[in-house]
N, C-alpha and C positions, 0 to 999 in steps of 0.2 A: 504494500500500500504506500502511496506517495505521502510525504510528510505533511503537505498542506491539507490533504484529504483526512489524514489522521487527526490533525488539530481541529478541523471542522467537526469531525464525528465526536470528538471529546468535548465539544462546546466551548473551546477556548476562544474561537473567533470564526469568521467566515473563511472560505478558501482564499479569497482575494486578500483579506487582511493577513492571513497566514503567510502569503507570499511576501508581503511588506515586512512582516516581523522576521522572516527568514533572511531577507536581504539585509536587514539591520544587524544581523548576527546575534540575535537574542534567543535562538533555538539551538539546543545542544542534543546530539544523539550520541549516547555512550561517551559523554565527556568531550566530544569534538563539536565544533561549530557546524551546523547543518547548512547545506547549500540547496538551492532550488532543484527539485527533481530527485532528491535523495529518497530512497525507499527504505521502509522499516519493516521489521518483523515483530512478532509477539515478544521475543526475547530482548529487544532493544529497550534501552532506557532513554526516555525523552524528557528533557527539561525545558521549560519556557520561562525566561526572565524578562518580563515586560511590564507594561503599564497595569496599574490597578484601575479598575473602572471607578470613575467618580460618579456615583449615583446620588441623586437628590430625591428624597421622599417628602411628600407634602401630606399633611393631615389637616382636615378641616371638618367642621361640624356642619351638618345640613339639617334643615327642619324635618320634623317627623313626617313620615308619609311620602317624602320625595324619593323616587326611585332613580338612581343614577346609572345603573348597569344595563338598562334595556333601552335601545335607541328609539323604539316606538313609544314606550311609555314615558320616557324622559321629557317628551314634548308637553305632556299633560302634568300639571301640578296638582298637588293635593288640595282639595277644597277645605279639608279640616284644618289646614295650617294657615288659612286666611288667603290663599291664592285663588286665582280664577283659572278656569280651563282655557287653554290656548286653542283657537280654532285651527284645525289642520285641513288645508285645502290641497 
């Protein structure tokens, strides 16, 4: 299996992102720097030394009765929370 496909299957990154990480020299196979097109086997040790994902999580409070996870229902607001129904045309 090619190294970029292996990294994508292990959810490190996409195959195109893996190509960039390999070009930068941040992927190691059995202690040596990987190059594009390297093939690995199950016995090989693969190390990736690259960026940590900078994720931001936001939490907010919503009024009772508002559904935010359904695209069809999110257009309608709860009447019990003092909101009026939006007309859907």
